[in-house]
C-alpha positions as CSV (number, residue, x, y, z in Angstrom):
1,X,-19.7,-50.3,12.1
2,X,-18.4,-46.7,12.0
3,X,-20.2,-44.1,13.9
4,X,-21.8,-42.1,11.2
5,X,-23.1,-39.3,13.5
6,X,-19.6,-38.6,14.7
7,X,-18.4,-38.6,11.1
8,X,-21.2,-36.2,10.1
9,X,-20.0,-33.8,12.9
10,X,-16.5,-33.9,11.4
11,X,-17.8,-33.2,7.9
12,X,-20.1,-30.4,9.1
13,X,-17.4,-28.3,10.7
14,X,-15.1,-29.0,7.8
15,X,-17.7,-27.6,5.4
16,X,-18.2,-24.6,7.7
17,X,-15.1,-22.9,6.5
18,X,-14.0,-19.9,8.6
19,X,-12.7,-18.3,5.4
20,X,-16.1,-18.2,3.6
21,X,-18.3,-18.1,6.7
22,X,-20.6,-20.8,5.3
23,X,-21.3,-23.0,8.3
24,X,-23.8,-25.5,9.6
25,X,-26.0,-24.5,12.5
26,X,-24.5,-24.6,15.9
27,X,-27.4,-26.7,17.1
28,X,-26.5,-29.4,14.6
29,X,-22.8,-29.3,15.7
30,X,-23.8,-29.6,19.4
31,X,-26.1,-32.5,18.7
32,X,-23.6,-34.3,16.5
33,X,-20.8,-33.8,18.9
34,X,-22.8,-35.1,21.8
35,X,-23.2,-38.5,20.0
36,X,-19.7,-38.6,18.6
37,X,-17.6,-41.7,19.2
38,X,-15.8,-41.9,22.6
39,X,-12.1,-42.3,22.1
40,X,-10.0,-43.7,25.0
41,X,-7.6,-41.4,26.7
42,X,-3.9,-41.9,26.3
43,X,-2.5,-44.6,28.5
44,X,-0.2,-42.5,30.6
45,X,-0.6,-38.7,30.0
46,X,2.1,-36.6,31.6
47,X,-0.3,-34.5,33.6
48,X,2.1,-33.3,36.2
49,X,4.6,-32.0,33.6
50,X,1.7,-30.3,31.7
51,X,0.5,-28.7,34.9
52,X,3.9,-27.3,35.9
53,X,4.5,-26.1,32.3
54,X,1.2,-24.2,32.1
55,X,1.6,-22.6,35.6
56,X,5.2,-21.6,35.1
57,X,5.2,-20.6,31.4
58,X,1.6,-19.2,31.0
59,X,-0.3,-18.5,34.2
60,X,2.3,-16.9,36.6
61,X,4.0,-14.7,33.9
62,X,0.6,-13.2,33.0
63,X,-0.2,-12.4,36.7
64,X,3.3,-11.0,37.1
65,X,2.6,-8.6,34.2
66,X,-0.6,-7.6,35.8
67,X,1.2,-6.8,39.0
68,X,3.8,-4.8,37.2
69,X,1.1,-2.8,35.5
70,X,-0.9,-2.0,38.7
71,X,2.3,-1.1,40.6
72,X,3.2,1.6,38.0
73,X,-0.4,2.8,37.9
74,X,-0.6,3.3,41.7
75,X,2.8,5.0,41.8
76,X,2.0,7.4,39.0
77,X,-1.4,8.3,40.5
78,X,0.3,9.0,43.8
79,X,2.6,11.4,42.0
80,X,-0.2,13.1,40.0
81,X,-2.7,13.8,42.7
82,X,-0.6,16.2,45.0
83,X,-0.4,18.7,42.2
84,X,1.4,17.2,39.1
85,X,-1.4,16.8,36.6
86,X,1.1,16.3,33.8
87,X,1.6,12.9,35.3
88,X,-2.0,12.0,34.4
89,X,-0.9,11.3,30.8
90,X,1.3,8.5,32.1
91,X,-1.6,7.4,34.3
92,X,-3.8,6.9,31.3
93,X,-1.2,4.8,29.6
94,X,-0.7,2.8,32.9
95,X,-4.5,2.2,33.0
96,X,-4.5,0.9,29.5
97,X,-1.7,-1.5,30.3
98,X,-3.5,-2.7,33.4
99,X,-6.8,-3.3,31.6
100,X,-5.1,-5.2,28.8
101,X,-3.1,-7.3,31.3
102,X,-6.4,-8.0,33.0
103,X,-8.0,-9.2,29.8
104,X,-5.3,-11.8,29.6
105,X,-6.2,-13.3,32.9
106,X,-9.8,-12.4,33.6
107,X,-11.0,-15.9,32.7
108,X,-8.4,-17.8,34.9
109,X,-10.9,-17.9,37.8
110,X,-9.5,-20.9,39.6
111,X,-6.9,-21.0,42.4
112,X,-6.0,-17.6,43.8
113,X,-8.6,-16.0,41.6
114,X,-11.4,-17.9,43.4
115,X,-10.6,-16.2,46.7
116,X,-12.9,-13.5,48.2
117,X,-14.5,-12.5,44.9
118,X,-11.2,-11.2,43.4
119,X,-12.4,-11.1,39.8
120,X,-15.4,-8.9,40.7
121,X,-13.3,-6.7,43.0
122,X,-10.7,-6.2,40.2
123,X,-13.2,-5.4,37.5
124,X,-16.9,-5.2,38.2
125,X,-18.3,-6.2,34.8
126,X,-20.9,-6.7,33.3
127,X,-22.9,-4.1,35.2
128,X,-26.2,-3.9,33.3
129,X,-27.9,-1.9,36.2
130,X,-25.2,0.7,36.5
131,X,-24.5,-0.2,40.1
132,X,-20.9,1.1,39.9
133,X,-21.9,4.6,38.8
134,X,-24.5,5.0,41.4
135,X,-22.3,3.8,44.3
136,X,-19.3,5.9,43.0
137,X,-21.4,9.0,42.8
138,X,-22.6,8.4,46.4
139,X,-19.0,8.1,47.6
140,X,-18.0,11.3,45.9
141,X,-21.1,13.2,47.0
142,X,-20.4,12.6,50.7
143,X,-16.6,12.8,50.3
144,X,-16.3,9.5,52.2
145,X,-12.8,9.7,53.8
146,X,-12.7,5.9,54.5
147,X,-12.7,5.2,50.7
148,X,-9.3,7.0,50.4
149,X,-7.7,4.2,52.4
150,X,-7.1,1.2,50.2
151,X,-7.5,-1.2,53.1
152,X,-10.9,0.3,54.0
153,X,-11.9,0.5,50.3
154,X,-11.3,-3.2,50.1
155,X,-14.2,-3.8,52.5
156,X,-16.7,-1.7,50.5
157,X,-18.8,-2.8,47.6
158,X,-16.9,-4.6,44.9
159,X,-18.4,-2.2,42.4
160,X,-16.2,0.7,43.5
161,X,-13.0,-1.2,44.0
162,X,-11.7,-2.0,40.6
163,X,-10.8,-1.1,37.0
164,X,-14.3,0.0,36.0
165,X,-14.6,2.5,38.8
166,X,-11.1,3.7,38.1
167,X,-12.0,4.2,34.4
168,X,-15.0,6.3,35.4
169,X,-12.8,8.5,37.5
170,X,-10.0,8.9,34.9
171,X,-12.3,9.4,31.8
172,X,-14.8,12.1,32.8
173,X,-14.7,15.3,30.8
174,X,-17.0,17.0,33.3
175,X,-14.7,16.3,36.2
176,X,-11.0,16.1,35.0
177,X,-8.7,14.9,37.7
178,X,-6.2,17.7,37.0
179,X,-8.6,20.4,38.3
180,X,-8.0,22.1,41.7
181,X,-11.5,22.2,43.0
182,X,-12.4,20.2,46.0
183,X,-14.3,17.5,44.2
184,X,-11.5,16.9,41.6
185,X,-9.0,16.6,44.4
186,X,-11.2,14.0,46.1
187,X,-11.7,12.1,42.9
188,X,-7.9,12.0,42.3
189,X,-7.2,10.7,45.8
190,X,-10.0,8.2,45.4
191,X,-8.5,7.1,42.0
192,X,-5.2,6.5,43.8
193,X,-6.9,4.5,46.5
194,X,-8.5,2.3,43.8
195,X,-5.2,1.8,42.1
196,X,-3.5,0.7,45.3
197,X,-6.4,-1.7,46.0
198,X,-5.9,-3.1,42.5
199,X,-2.2,-3.5,43.2
200,X,-2.9,-5.2,46.5
201,X,-5.2,-7.7,44.8
202,X,-2.7,-8.4,42.0
203,X,0.1,-8.8,44.6
204,X,-2.0,-11.3,46.7
205,X,-3.0,-13.3,43.6
206,X,0.6,-13.6,42.5
207,X,1.9,-14.5,45.9
208,X,-0.8,-17.1,46.4
209,X,0.7,-19.1,43.6
210,X,4.0,-19.7,45.4
211,X,5.1,-21.1,48.8
212,X,4.6,-24.3,50.7
213,X,0.8,-23.7,50.8
214,X,0.6,-22.0,47.4
215,X,-1.6,-23.0,44.5
216,X,1.3,-24.2,42.4
217,X,2.2,-26.9,44.9
218,X,-1.5,-27.7,45.5
219,X,-2.0,-28.3,41.8
220,X,1.2,-30.4,41.5
221,X,0.5,-32.6,44.5
222,X,-3.0,-33.9,44.0
223,X,-4.3,-36.8,46.2
224,X,-6.7,-37.8,48.9
225,X,-5.2,-35.2,51.3
226,X,-5.7,-32.4,48.7
227,X,-9.1,-30.8,49.1
228,X,-9.0,-29.1,45.7
229,X,-7.4,-31.8,43.4
230,X,-7.6,-35.5,44.0
231,X,-6.1,-36.8,40.7
232,X,-3.3,-35.6,38.4
233,X,-5.9,-35.0,35.6
234,X,-7.9,-32.5,37.6
235,X,-5.5,-29.5,37.3
236,X,-5.3,-29.7,33.5
237,X,-9.0,-30.1,33.4
238,X,-9.2,-26.8,35.4
239,X,-7.1,-25.1,32.7
240,X,-9.4,-26.5,30.0
241,X,-12.5,-25.2,31.8
242,X,-10.9,-21.8,32.1
243,X,-10.2,-21.8,28.4
244,X,-13.8,-22.7,27.6
245,X,-15.2,-20.2,30.0
246,X,-12.9,-17.5,28.5
247,X,-14.3,-18.2,25.1
248,X,-17.8,-17.9,26.5
249,X,-16.9,-14.5,28.0
250,X,-15.7,-13.2,24.7
251,X,-19.0,-14.4,23.1
252,X,-21.2,-13.0,25.9
253,X,-19.4,-9.8,26.7
254,X,-18.1,-8.7,23.3
255,X,-19.9,-10.3,20.4
256,X,-23.4,-10.9,21.7
257,X,-23.9,-7.2,22.7
258,X,-23.0,-6.1,19.1
259,X,-25.4,-8.6,17.6
260,X,-28.1,-7.4,19.9
261,X,-27.4,-3.8,18.9
262,X,-28.2,-4.7,15.3
263,X,-31.8,-5.2,16.2
264,X,-31.9,-2.0,18.4
265,X,-29.5,0.4,16.7
266,X,-30.6,3.3,18.8
267,X,-29.2,1.6,21.9
268,X,-25.4,1.5,22.1
269,X,-24.0,-1.9,23.0
270,X,-22.4,-2.2,26.5
271,X,-18.8,-3.3,26.0
272,X,-16.0,-3.6,28.5
273,X,-13.9,-0.4,28.8
274,X,-15.8,1.5,26.0
275,X,-15.4,4.8,28.0
276,X,-11.6,4.6,27.6
277,X,-11.8,3.4,24.0
278,X,-10.2,0.0,24.9
279,X,-12.9,-2.4,23.9
280,X,-11.3,-3.5,20.6
281,X,-7.8,-3.9,22.2
282,X,-9.4,-5.7,25.2
283,X,-11.0,-8.4,23.1
284,X,-7.8,-8.7,21.1
285,X,-5.8,-9.3,24.3
286,X,-8.3,-11.8,25.6
287,X,-8.3,-13.8,22.3
288,X,-4.5,-13.8,22.2
289,X,-4.3,-15.1,25.7
290,X,-6.9,-17.8,25.1
291,X,-5.0,-19.0,22.0
292,X,-1.8,-19.0,24.0
293,X,-3.4,-21.2,26.7
294,X,-4.8,-23.6,24.1
295,X,-1.3,-23.9,22.7
296,X,0.4,-24.2,26.1
297,X,-1.9,-27.2,26.9
298,X,-1.1,-28.9,23.6
299,X,-4.7,-29.9,23.1
300,X,-4.3,-30.0,19.3
301,X,-1.3,-32.3,19.5
302,X,-1.3,-36.1,18.8
303,X,-4.9,-36.3,17.9
304,X,-6.1,-39.4,15.9
305,X,-5.8,-39.0,12.1
306,X,-9.5,-38.8,11.6
307,X,-9.7,-35.9,14.0
308,X,-6.7,-34.0,12.6
309,X,-8.9,-31.5,10.9
310,X,-10.1,-30.2,14.3
311,X,-6.8,-28.5,15.4
312,X,-6.4,-27.2,11.9
313,X,-9.9,-25.7,12.0
314,X,-9.3,-24.2,15.5
315,X,-6.0,-22.6,14.3
316,X,-7.8,-20.9,11.4
317,X,-10.7,-19.9,13.6
318,X,-8.4,-18.3,16.2
319,X,-6.6,-16.4,13.3
320,X,-9.9,-15.1,12.0
321,X,-10.9,-14.0,15.5
322,X,-7.7,-12.2,16.0
323,X,-8.1,-10.4,12.7
324,X,-11.8,-9.8,12.7
325,X,-13.1,-9.5,16.3
326,X,-11.3,-6.2,17.2
327,X,-12.4,-4.7,13.9
328,X,-16.0,-5.7,14.5
329,X,-15.9,-4.1,17.9
330,X,-14.4,-0.9,16.5
331,X,-16.7,-0.7,13.5
332,X,-19.7,1.5,13.5
333,X,-22.9,0.2,11.9
334,X,-23.4,2.0,8.6
335,X,-27.2,1.9,8.7
336,X,-30.1,0.7,10.8
337,X,-30.3,-2.5,8.7
338,X,-26.7,-3.4,8.3
339,X,-27.1,-7.0,7.2
340,X,-23.5,-7.4,6.2
341,X,-22.3,-6.4,9.6
342,X,-24.8,-8.7,11.3
343,X,-23.5,-11.6,9.1
344,X,-19.9,-10.8,10.1
345,X,-20.8,-10.8,13.8
346,X,-22.6,-14.1,13.5
347,X,-19.6,-15.7,11.8
348,X,-17.4,-14.5,14.7
349,X,-19.9,-16.1,17.1
350,X,-19.8,-19.3,15.1
351,X,-16.0,-19.3,15.4
352,X,-15.9,-18.7,19.1
353,X,-18.6,-21.4,19.8
354,X,-17.0,-23.8,17.4
355,X,-13.6,-23.6,19.1
356,X,-15.3,-23.9,22.5
357,X,-17.3,-27.0,21.6
358,X,-14.5,-28.7,19.8
359,X,-12.2,-28.3,22.8
360,X,-14.8,-29.2,25.3
361,X,-16.4,-32.1,23.5
362,X,-13.6,-33.5,21.5
363,X,-10.0,-32.4,22.2
364,X,-10.2,-32.3,26.0
365,X,-11.8,-35.8,26.3
366,X,-9.1,-37.1,23.8
367,X,-6.5,-35.8,26.2
368,X,-8.1,-37.6,29.1
369,X,-9.7,-34.5,30.7
370,X,-13.2,-34.4,32.2
371,X,-14.8,-31.0,31.7
372,X,-18.3,-31.4,33.1
373,X,-21.6,-30.7,31.5
374,X,-22.2,-27.2,32.9
375,X,-19.1,-25.9,31.2
376,X,-20.6,-26.6,27.8
377,X,-24.3,-26.1,28.5
378,X,-26.2,-23.6,26.3
379,X,-25.5,-21.9,23.0
């Protein structure tokens, strides 16, 4: 007898067209997906080939772009701080490139990114209590000389080491780095130290992928002797978890604050890199990278005929996110009761959560990948 609950889940998402925004509730989708029919995994999935392809064609090139961006950022700040403020224009462009390169990898928190809190050191966000600003002000107030050494800065609080601290230093109308007073000179040298720390982190992440003990080899040689990966299916499952987590980050850090701001319009939403005006481009870069990872994994390929609507729906949803999410971040509410804007934001949230759950509950299991309950817990 056919599994009617599983069929109902299929029908529900199909009716929830991303074009019209008419959609069933997420709670229904979650409940239906949980009871959907279990489909056996392919007999002999080419997991090693998939792992090598994702690492070589997706992961490493993006960390290489991050390293290129931080290298130029550090060099231009070195040139600007001794008395060439005109170089600060190049520094701002460098910062933008580094932040957007970070958006493309911020959710890849396995392997070298799992070492010594590197994601938090690179970009301390979210920061609802304003820890970074308090600690940065304290460093500046006492002109801490140790913070001007990137190696010593790396041993200080993660809040003052990364992109968010650098943004606060670069984008401060009250204390422009091009000024010649003592505080501005210290701020500029501190910014250069932060940039070199970022470059060191990016270099270490990139180098940790290669070599005899590198993460590439570790992911390609699973087995009993491997403390991280015991079976060939575990590395692709790691990629899938990162994809799901990245979608959750977009939902929590970009869309949810905007929805919350609809109920409290007097309180501006906290968005990543809002000070530098990068929030919309940041979410666009994150979505583009997430879609690229989804395609690199081939999760929408070779699905059973009755599930073929799922990759089609995901493709449309990714397209809508790419078009609508940056505009939603950029858009200002037109009134205190902007119902149309709230509707748009909730549709975006539906798209993100729909992609996340279809991948985690349907397409990844179809590919023989075990995700784990915690990766899909909550709405």
